[in-house]
N, C-alpha and C positions, 0 to 999 in steps of 0.2 A: 723140334725142328728149329734151326736157326736160319733166318732169312736175311740176306745182305743185298741191299739195293743202294749203291752209291752212284748217284748220277754225276756228281761233281764234287771234287775236293780241291780247293785252291789255297795257296798261301799268297795273299795279296793278288797281284796280277798273274801269278804263275799257277797254271792249272796242273795239278799233280796226278789226279785220278779221274777217270770218266767211265760211266756206263759199266760198272762192275756189279754183276748180279749173279747170285747163286744161292741155293738152299743147301743146308747141311743137316742130314738126318741125325738123330740121336746115336751116340756111340761111334760115329765115324771120325776118322783122323785125317785131317786135311793138311797137306804141306803147301805153302806158298813159296814159289821159287821165281827167280828172275835176276837180272843184273843189279849190281850195287846202285843205290840211289833211285831205283825205279819207283819206290813208294810202298814196298812191302810192309815195313814197320809202321808207316803212316796208316795203312789199311788196318793193321792190327790194333792200333790205338783207337780207330773209329769203332771197330767191332767190340773192343773192350769197354767203350763208353768213356775213355779218358779224354778224347777229343770229340766234341759234339758239333763243331762248326763245319758242316757239310750239307749238301743238298741230297736228299734221299731218305731212306729209312732202314733201320736195322732192328730186327726182332731177336732178342737173346734172353736167356734165362737170368734169374736173379743171382744165383751162386756162381761167381766167376773166380777162377784162380789164374794168376798171372806170374810167369817166370820171365824176368827181363834178361836182356843180353848180359848186362853187368849184374852182379849179385845184389847191389843196392842195400847193403847191410849197414846198420848203425854201429860204428866201431866201439862206442862206449856202452853198448848193451850186450848182455850175454847172448849165447846162442838161443837159449830158451826164451829170453825176453824178445829177441828179434822175431821169433815165431809168434809169440803172444801179441806183439804189436799188430800183426796182420790178422790174427784170429783171436781177438780178446774174449770171444765166447767159448773157446776151447778150454776144458778143464785140464788140470795138471796131468792126469792119466792119459788123456787124448793127445796132449802135447808131446809127452814122452813116447807115445805110440807112433806119432808122426816122425819124430826124430829117429826112433828105432827103425822105421821103415826105410830110412836112407843111411843107416849105419852111423848115426851121430848121437845116440842116446848117452854115450859116455863123454860127450863133449858139451853137455847142456850148460855147464857153468863156465865154459871157455868164452873168450871174446873173439870176434872175427879175425883180428890180427894174429891170433894163434892158430888159425886154420889155413890149410893149403888152399889154392884156388879151386881144386877139385872138391874139397870139403865145403867151401863157400857155395859152390854151385849145388852141392847136395842139399845144403840148407835152403837155398832158393827153391829147389824141388819140393822140399818139405812144406815150405810156405805156399807153394802153388797148389799142392795136392791136399793140404790141410783143410778140413771142413768139407771134404768130399764135393768138390765143385761139379756143377752140371756142365760147365764150359771151362776148358783149360786153354789158355793162350800162352804160347812160348815164342820168344823172339831170339833166334839163334842161340839156344841154350848150351850148345856144345862147342861154340867158337873159342879159339885161343887155348884149347886144351891139347896136351900131348896125346899121341895115338892111344896109349893104354887107358889114360883117364877118360878120354872121349868114348872109348869102347865100353868102359865100366858104366859111364853115365847113360849111354844108349841102352844098355841092358837093364839098368835100374829103371829108366823111364818106361821101357816096354812093360816091365813087371807092374809098375804103378798104374799105368794106363789100363792094363788087363784087370787089375784089382779094383780100381775106383770106377772105371768105365765112364769117364767124362767124354763129351764131345770135345775134340781137340783140334786146335788150329795152330800150326807153328811155321815159322819162317826159317829157311835154311838156304845156304848156297851149295850144299853138298847133296847131289842127287842120290848118293849112297844112303844118306840119312833119310831122305824122302822115301826111297824105295823100301827101306827097312821098317819105318814107323807108320807111314801113311797108307791109307786105303784109297786115297784120292790125291792128285797133284794138280794144282792150278798154277800156270805160268803167266806172269805179268810181263808186259813189254810195251814200249812206245812212250811218247811224250806228248800229252799226258798218258799215263799207263792205263791199259785196259787188259782184259783177259785174252791171252794169245792162244792158250790151249787148256783143256779141262779133261783130265784122264782119270778113270777109275782103275784101280789095280786089276790086272787081268785083261784090260782092253788091248 
């Protein structure tokens, strides 16, 4: 069970988030939606433990995988080395299995500049799912992709979530993505942002 209780998150004198509370059972997939700039990515950073400056408490597991909006790859490192940097404990066999799961096993020796944006996003997925995380956090992983690539990425993400079965929290602006991947959708709104609605699939 993941428990989120963010009473206040501010940047200086600007209060961004208030009174955001929810529990997320194991294996559930939660989509966070809301207008641009409302604080969705800020909330993700709090949940991931990247930002610890807030009032409240968040209980989360130790093994966390993160897929950022941008691939955030080191251009001077190979595909394999970019994966190893995030998961230094993974052996060579496990690394190649992770790359194979996203269709990049034959690109292990390539550099990020040799990959398409879709392939870079696939590598980001491999890094996120590598090590079998208990909690997977994704920040708009399908943004800026053409329709076909986005569809391929959605299908791949569905398969990986079904295989690895992490508790998943992701941010999206597309309700079609939320409806397809999520078992639950929380909408943020307001200034500061709070929960406007919280719906389970089938409600």
